[in-house]
N, C-alpha and C positions, 0 to 999 in steps of 0.2 A: 487277626490282631492281637495275643495270646502273644508272638512271634513274638511282632510287631514291638509293643511294649516293655519282652522283657530285651529287648534293643535298648529303645530310650532309654531303661532305666540304666544300663552298660555305658551306655555311649554318658548318661551324665553321674555316676558315677569313674573317670576314667576323669573325667573334665574337673569332679574338685579332688583328680585325686596328681602325685605330683606327673608329669609330663618333663625328663632331665632333657637336657640339651645339653651339645656334646662341651663339655669343660675347654679352659684351656689348655693351651698344652704347658704338659710340664717340667718348668725346670729343676734338672737332680745334677747334684756334682757329690760322688765317690769318694774319697779318699781310700788311691786301690789298695790301701796297707787294710780296710775294714773288713774285716770279713762279716756279714750282716748276719749268717747264720750259725754267728756264736750268740749263747743264750748273754747280758748285760744288766750290771744293776743299770735303774735309770732313772734319773730327778729332771721331771718336766716342769719346768718355773714355771710360774705368771707368767701368759705371753701379754707382751704391749700391746695399749684398746691401737684399732682403727681410730684416726684423727674423728674426736667429733662424736665417736660409741663408745661411749663407759661400759665398759662387762664387757663387751668381746672378747678379748685379751683370756680374763679369767675362766670364756663361756666353751673358749674353741684350744685351751693350754688344757682343761680339764675332759672336754674329747680324744684331745689328742691321747693325754695319758690312755685313760680309755680304750681305744681303741688299740698304743701301745699293749694293754696286756689282755689281749685279746690274740694278739696274737700267737701267744705262749714264747715266745719267743727271747724274753726282758721279764725280768721281777725289777717292779718298776714300785718306786717307794713311793710312800703315802702320803698325800699331804698332809693330815693328823699327826704322820710320827716327823714329815717334816717342822711342820710348827712348833712340838714338845722339842726337840730336836734347839731348835733357833732360840725358842725360849730358854732352856736351862742353861743355854749358851749368855743368853741378855742379849740378841742380837736379834735386829729385826730384818724381815725379808730383803724392802724396801732401799733399807742399807749396801745388802748381798747384788742384788739382779745385776749392780754394774760391775761384779768381778764373780760369776757364778761356776769356775772351780774349785770355790773354796767353797762356795755350799757342798753340789757336788764331794770336796773330799771332809767335810761337816759327816754327812752323810754314808757314807763312803758307797757312794758311787762313782761306776762304771761311762759311765756320758752324764750331760748333762746337755737338755736338751734348754734355747730356748726359741720363742718368736715375737712375727708382731704383724699384726693382720693389718692385711692390704686394703681391704672390700672391704664394704658391710654394710649392703644395698640390698633394698629392701623393696621389691615393682609394689605399686601398687593394686589394688585389684585386677587380672587382666591385665595390664596397661607392661610383661615384659617380664624380665628375669630379673631376682630373685641372687645377689654373687655375694662369695665369702672368701676372702681371696688368704694368701701370709704368707709370711717367709719363713722358715722354721732349717734351724741350724743343730744338731752334732755334736756336743768337745768332751773332746776325750780328757776325762781331767786329772789323767795321769802329767800329759803333756801339753797340752794347753791344743792342740793340733784340730780345727775340725774336721771332722768324720764322714758326714756329708751337706748335706745343707738341697735345700727344696723351696721351691721362690714353683706355687700354680693359685690359681683362680677356678671353684667352680661356678657355675649353673643352674639355678633350673626352672620351671617356669609352675605358676601353682596358680589353676584358673580355679577365682570361686573363693577362696583357703578360706576366708570364715575363722581362719587362724589367726593366736596374739601378733601382737606388730611381730618380738621377737621367733615366732617358734618357727616358719619358713628359715630364715640366714641360720634359725640349729638347727633343722635336716639337711640346708644346701652346709654348712660347716659341719655335720654328720661325712656326709661325702666325700667333703672336702679331704680331712683325715686318712681316711678310708683306701684315699686314691696315693696320697703321701707317702703313707707306709708302702704302701702294694708298690711305690715306685723304687723307693731305695733300696726295699727287696728283692726287690729284680723281677714283680712278680706280673 
């Protein structure tokens, strides 16, 4: 009876946890001259939101920035430092997003990362996969040439999650960012 109860409790816990489904394929471009093992100073600009999903770009770009930092291979310009420099220069990030290389030069970065959220879908309770997708590029500040580009969508199924509306998307976004960074670093 105790074994059966233990099994039942474990089964229920598993149902409330994330059961990841295979992610879609990853499309990765790496410039042959790019050395992903060289430490670079990087600035991650806010990504463009998915259609009708205000704030999705900020969420994923923040997660991407943290994930880059966690590799130990990048020096990441903090958002507060970026905001401070833009304020001192009396500039607005929204006006500079069209010219990301200029932002990179202002903060003395080697690489500027830009992106667009392509998918931001939270499935209803037990009704399918939550998906987050992005198209992200690393641009060499000195030359303006793309060093790498990644297009990827990740999904996960959440059974009876009971989580707030965007938290499942946040969890999938963390998975997506880790997979993207692993892909361009060749892991």
